[in-house]
C-alpha positions in Angstrom: -30.0 -29.7 -4.6 -29.6 -26.2 -5.8 -27.5 -25.4 -2.7 -25.1 -28.2 -3.5 -24.9 -27.1 -7.1 -24.1 -23.5 -6.0 -21.4 -24.8 -3.6 -19.9 -26.9 -6.4 -19.8 -24.0 -8.8 -18.1 -21.7 -6.1 -15.6 -24.5 -5.4 -14.8 -24.9 -9.0 -14.4 -21.2 -9.5 -12.0 -20.9 -6.5 -10.0 -23.9 -7.8 -9.8 -22.3 -11.2 -8.7 -19.0 -9.7 -6.1 -20.7 -7.5 -4.7 -22.5 -10.6 -4.4 -19.3 -12.6 -2.7 -17.5 -9.7 0.0 -20.2 -9.5 1.0 -20.0 -13.2 4.2 -17.9 -13.4 6.5 -16.5 -16.1 10.0 -17.7 -16.6 13.4 -16.1 -17.4 13.1 -13.5 -14.6 16.8 -12.7 -14.8 16.3 -11.3 -18.3 13.4 -8.9 -17.4 13.8 -5.3 -16.4 11.4 -3.6 -13.9 11.4 0.2 -13.3 10.0 1.3 -9.8 9.3 4.8 -8.6 9.4 6.0 -5.0 12.2 3.6 -3.8 13.6 5.7 -1.0 11.5 4.0 1.6 8.2 2.0 2.1 6.7 -0.2 -0.5 9.0 0.8 -3.3 12.2 0.2 -1.3 11.0 -3.3 -0.1 9.8 -4.2 -3.6 13.1 -3.2 -5.2 15.0 -5.5 -2.8 12.4 -8.3 -3.1 12.5 -8.4 -6.9 16.3 -8.1 -6.9 16.4 -11.2 -4.7 14.2 -12.9 -7.2 16.7 -12.2 -10.0 14.9 -9.4 -11.8 17.0 -6.5 -13.3 15.6 -3.8 -11.0 15.8 -0.1 -12.1 15.0 1.8 -8.9 14.1 5.5 -9.0 14.7 7.4 -5.8 13.8 11.0 -5.0 17.1 11.7 -3.1 20.7 10.6 -3.7 20.8 9.5 0.0 17.9 7.1 -0.6 19.5 5.7 -3.7 22.8 5.2 -2.0 21.2 3.4 0.9 19.2 1.1 -1.4 22.3 0.1 -3.4 24.1 -0.8 -0.2 21.3 -3.3 0.6 21.0 -4.9 -2.8 23.0 -6.9 -5.3 25.0 -5.5 -8.1 22.2 -6.1 -10.5 20.1 -3.3 -9.0 20.6 0.1 -10.5 19.3 3.4 -9.3 18.6 6.8 -10.7 17.2 10.1 -9.3 13.6 11.0 -10.3 11.2 13.8 -9.5 7.9 12.7 -11.0 6.6 16.3 -10.9 9.3 17.3 -13.4 8.8 16.3 -17.0 12.5 17.0 -17.7 13.4 14.6 -14.9 11.0 12.0 -16.2 12.5 12.4 -19.7 16.0 11.9 -18.4 14.9 8.8 -16.5 13.3 7.4 -19.6 16.5 7.8 -21.6 18.4 6.1 -18.8 16.0 3.2 -18.7 16.2 2.9 -22.5 20.0 2.7 -22.3 19.7 -0.1 -19.6 17.1 -2.3 -21.3 18.3 -2.0 -24.9 16.3 -4.1 -27.4 14.7 -6.2 -24.7 12.3 -3.5 -23.7 10.9 -2.9 -20.2 8.9 -5.7 -18.6 7.5 -3.9 -15.7 6.6 -0.4 -14.5 5.6 0.1 -10.9 4.2 3.6 -10.2 4.6 3.7 -6.5 5.7 7.3 -5.7 3.2 9.2 -3.7 2.5 11.6 -0.8 -0.3 12.1 1.7 -0.2 15.7 2.8 -1.6 18.4 2.8 -4.5 16.6 4.3 -7.5 18.0 6.2 -11.1 19.2 5.9 -11.6 20.5 2.3 -12.5 24.0 3.6 -9.2 24.3 5.3 -7.3 23.7 2.0 -6.4 25.8 -1.1 -6.2 24.9 -4.7 -2.5 24.7 -4.4 -2.8 22.1 -1.6 -4.9 19.9 -3.9 -2.5 20.5 -6.8 0.5 19.4 -4.8 -0.9 16.0 -4.1 -2.4 15.6 -7.6 1.0 16.5 -9.2 2.7 13.6 -7.5 0.1 10.9 -7.0 -1.7 11.3 -10.4 -0.1 13.6 -12.9 3.4 12.3 -12.2 2.2 8.8 -12.5 0.6 9.6 -15.9 3.7 11.4 -17.1 6.0 8.4 -16.2 3.6 5.9 -17.8 3.3 7.8 -21.1 7.0 8.1 -21.4 7.6 4.4 -20.7 4.8 2.9 -22.8 7.0 2.4 -26.0 9.5 0.5 -23.9 6.7 -1.5 -22.2 5.0 -2.3 -25.5 8.3 -3.7 -26.9 8.4 -6.3 -24.1 4.6 -6.8 -23.9 5.0 -5.9 -20.3 3.1 -4.9 -17.2 2.0 -1.6 -15.5 1.4 -1.8 -11.8 -0.2 1.4 -10.4 -0.4 1.9 -6.6 -3.8 3.3 -5.7 -5.5 3.0 -2.3 -8.6 1.7 -0.7 -9.5 5.4 -0.5 -9.6 5.3 -4.3 -12.7 3.3 -3.8 -14.3 5.0 -0.8 -13.4 8.6 0.1 -13.5 9.3 3.8 -11.1 12.2 4.3 -10.7 15.6 2.7 -7.8 16.9 0.6 -6.2 15.8 -2.6 -5.3 12.2 -1.6 -8.7 10.6 -2.3 -9.3 12.4 -5.6 -5.8 11.5 -6.7 -6.4 7.8 -6.0 -9.8 7.9 -7.7 -8.0 9.4 -10.7 -5.4 6.6 -10.7 -8.2 4.0 -10.7 -9.8 5.7 -13.8 -6.6 6.1 -15.7 -5.6 2.5 -15.0 -8.9 1.2 -16.2 -8.7 3.2 -19.5 -5.1 2.3 -20.0 -5.7 -1.4 -19.5 -8.6 -1.5 -22.0 -6.8 0.5 -24.8 -3.5 -1.3 -24.4 -4.8 -4.9 -24.3 -4.4 -5.2 -28.1 -0.6 -4.5 -27.6 -0.2 -7.2 -25.0 0.1 -4.8 -22.1 -1.4 -5.8 -18.8 -2.4 -3.2 -16.1 -2.9 -4.0 -12.4 -4.0 -1.7 -9.6 -2.8 -2.1 -6.0 -5.2 -0.9 -3.3 -3.5 -1.1 0.1 -5.1 -0.3 3.5 -3.3 1.4 6.4 0.4 0.4 6.5 3.3 1.9 8.4 4.9 4.0 5.8 6.0 7.7 5.5 2.5 8.7 4.3 0.9 7.8 7.6 3.7 9.2 9.8 1.9 10.6 12.9 4.2 13.5 13.4 4.0 14.6 9.8 0.2 14.4 9.9 0.0 16.3 13.2 2.3 19.1 12.0 0.3 19.4 8.7 -3.0 19.8 10.5 -1.5 22.4 13.0 -0.1 24.5 10.1 -3.5 24.3 8.4 -5.3 25.4 11.5 -2.9 28.3 12.2 -3.5 29.8 8.8 -7.3 29.6 9.0 -9.4 32.9 9.3 -10.7 33.5 12.8 -14.3 33.1 11.6 -13.5 29.5 10.3 -11.8 28.6 13.5 -14.8 29.8 15.5 -17.2 27.7 13.3 -15.2 24.5 13.7 -13.8 25.0 17.2 -10.6 23.5 18.6 -12.6 20.4 19.7 -12.9 19.5 16.0 -9.2 19.7 15.5 -8.7 17.5 18.6 -11.1 15.0 17.3 -9.0 14.7 14.1 -5.9 14.2 16.2 -7.7 11.4 18.1 -8.7 9.7 14.8 -5.1 9.8 13.6 -3.9 8.3 16.8 -6.5 5.5 16.5 -5.4 4.8 12.9 -1.8 4.5 14.1 -2.8 1.5 16.3 -4.3 -0.2 13.2 -1.4 0.4 10.8 0.1 -2.9 9.5 3.9 -3.2 9.7 4.0 -6.1 7.3 4.7 -4.3 4.1 5.2 -7.5 2.2 1.4 -8.0 2.1 1.5 -5.2 -0.5 4.8 -6.0 -2.2 3.7 -9.7 -2.6 0.7 -8.3 -4.6 3.0 -6.2 -6.7 5.3 -9.2 -7.4 2.4 -11.4 -8.4 1.2 -8.7 -10.8 4.7 -8.8 -12.4 5.3 -12.5 -12.4 1.9 -14.2 -12.9 0.9 -15.3 -16.4 -2.6 -14.1 -15.5 -2.2 -11.0 -13.2 -5.3 -9.8 -11.5 -6.9 -6.4 -12.4 -7.0 -5.3 -8.7 -5.3 -6.4 -5.6 -6.5 -5.4 -2.1 -3.9 -5.6 0.6 -4.8 -5.4 4.3 -7.8 -6.1 6.5 -9.3 -2.7 6.3 -9.4 -2.8 2.5 -10.7 -6.4 2.3 -13.4 -6.2 5.0 -14.4 -2.6 5.3 -13.5 -0.1 2.5 -13.9 -2.3 -0.6 -17.2 -4.0 0.6 -18.6 -0.5 1.5 -17.8 0.8 -2.0 -20.2 -1.8 -3.5 -23.0 -0.9 -1.1 -25.6 1.9 -1.7 -24.1 5.3 -1.1 -26.5 6.0 1.8 -25.2 2.9 3.6 -21.6 4.1 3.3 -22.6 7.6 4.3 -24.4 6.3 7.4 -21.3 4.4 8.6 -18.8 7.1 7.7 -20.8 10.1 9.0 -22.8 8.8 11.9 -20.7 5.9 13.1 -17.2 5.8 14.5 -15.4 4.3 11.6 -12.2 4.3 13.6 -13.8 1.9 16.0 -14.6 -0.4 13.1 -11.0 -0.2 12.0 -9.8 -1.1 15.4 -12.2 -4.0 15.7 -10.9 -5.4 12.4 -7.4 -4.8 13.5 -8.0 -6.6 16.8 -9.5 -9.6 14.9 -6.4 -9.8 12.8 -4.1 -9.5 15.8 -5.9 -12.2 17.6 -5.8 -14.6 14.6 -2.1 -13.9 14.0 -1.3 -14.3 17.7 -2.9 -17.8 17.8 -1.2 -18.8 14.5 -4.1 -18.2 12.2 -2.7 -16.2 9.3 -5.8 -14.7 7.8 -4.0 -12.9 5.1 -1.0 -15.1 4.5 -0.1 -14.7 0.9 -0.9 -17.8 -1.2 0.6 -16.1 -4.2 4.2 -16.8 -3.4 5.0 -20.5 -2.9 8.7 -19.7 -2.5 8.2 -16.7 -0.2 10.4 -18.1 2.5 13.3 -18.5 0.1 12.9 -14.9 -1.1 12.8 -13.5 2.4 15.9 -15.4 3.4 17.8 -14.2 0.3 16.8 -10.6 1.1 18.1 -11.0 4.6 21.4 -12.5 3.4 22.0 -9.9 0.8 21.1 -7.1 3.1 23.7 -8.2 5.7 21.3 -8.3 8.6 22.4 -8.3 12.2 23.8 -11.3 14.1 21.5 -14.0 15.4 21.8 -12.8 19.0 20.5 -9.3 18.0 17.8 -10.8 15.9 16.5 -12.9 18.8 16.5 -9.8 21.0 14.6 -7.9 18.4 12.1 -10.7 18.1 11.5 -10.6 21.8 11.0 -6.9 21.7 8.5 -7.2 18.8 6.6 -9.9 20.7 6.3 -7.6 23.7 5.1 -4.7 21.5 2.6 -7.0 19.8 1.1 -8.1 23.2 0.9 -4.5 24.4 -0.7 -3.3 21.1 -3.2 -6.2 21.4 -4.1 -5.2 25.0 -4.5 -1.5 24.0 -6.6 -2.3 20.9 -8.8 -4.7 22.9 -9.5 -2.0 25.5 -10.5 0.5 22.9 -12.6 -1.9 20.8 -14.6 -3.3 23.8 -15.3 -0.1 25.6 -19.1 -0.6 25.4 -18.8 -3.9 27.4 -19.6 -4.0 31.1 -16.7 -3.3 33.4 -16.8 -6.8 34.9 -16.5 -8.5 31.4 -13.8 -6.0 30.4 -11.7 -6.9 33.5 -12.0 -10.6 32.9 -10.9 -10.3 29.2 -8.1 -7.9 30.0 -6.8 -10.3 32.7 -6.9 -13.2 30.2 -4.9 -11.3 27.6 -2.3 -10.3 30.2 -1.7 -14.0 31.0 -1.0 -14.9 27.4 
């Protein structure tokens, strides 16, 4: 009896959550959203996605080239400006520009997306300046932009969406990236609680590994090589070149798990901006949902055991393999239920971006299918290395016939 009662309560809670998630705001065409870091990645896709939804998008890019390219792929509603979040003068200029755009309506949404991932490496290899470089962009820049925009957000009783990371919940690498994301989490929590009385809502996005500039393999390799070359000979001797090679191997492993479907993240951002009841936190990607976030709730010694003594990259590949297999057979494990009109939005984006002809699209799809199968084969071989060779051969043969 108690089991049935528990199941009923869980079911009612899920139904209640589903109902809340489906409730949306109206009059999107009258709402302004300011997004940082729109040259590429999540920010670029979100700007185009919200533009297709009818929002008045104010996109901040780091370079004029990035701004020009974005405008070419969007409607006339979307406006761009140049912003360096590390410069208070640049932030102040952007704030005045936003004020002139929104007028008396105020700013409905602020998406703090700008961020960097390097310098990255073992903490001993880094300097104070290396940590400061990342903190200036990922945290202090975010704080500066938010503080400047709060009066405009308060006028519209708007939303703040801060991009953190699953590594803002569980630190597994050295350098300033994890500390910066932990800081974003803390700042967002305090901002949400102190601004609630003004009607402001604050959401945190915690993505896993996605194919963006932050995880560019060449950039990460070059960063580590430059760090290694400047180390004192004594430090090099202690770590040994084998340690460096092991980091290279881990980066290569992570590249095989990187998700190319950036809309898993931008859909969360859009929901935070359009839902009547936005969530406090959104986790996007399999590694975040099934590894990093759950580990962050476990006792510290459990997380230490897995991170220090186990090959966490193998766990990541195992999760990635499960996602690939489920997607391959039509089981969309992480298909967004937050956007009922997602197909319409995607089609509008494709139309407004003047995508290639149908023939080229089909060719591209065939190439993507081929890459997917090859990635699946490689991921499978890595993840099931401990199996006997006879079993491995049978499974590999089966995958090749798909």
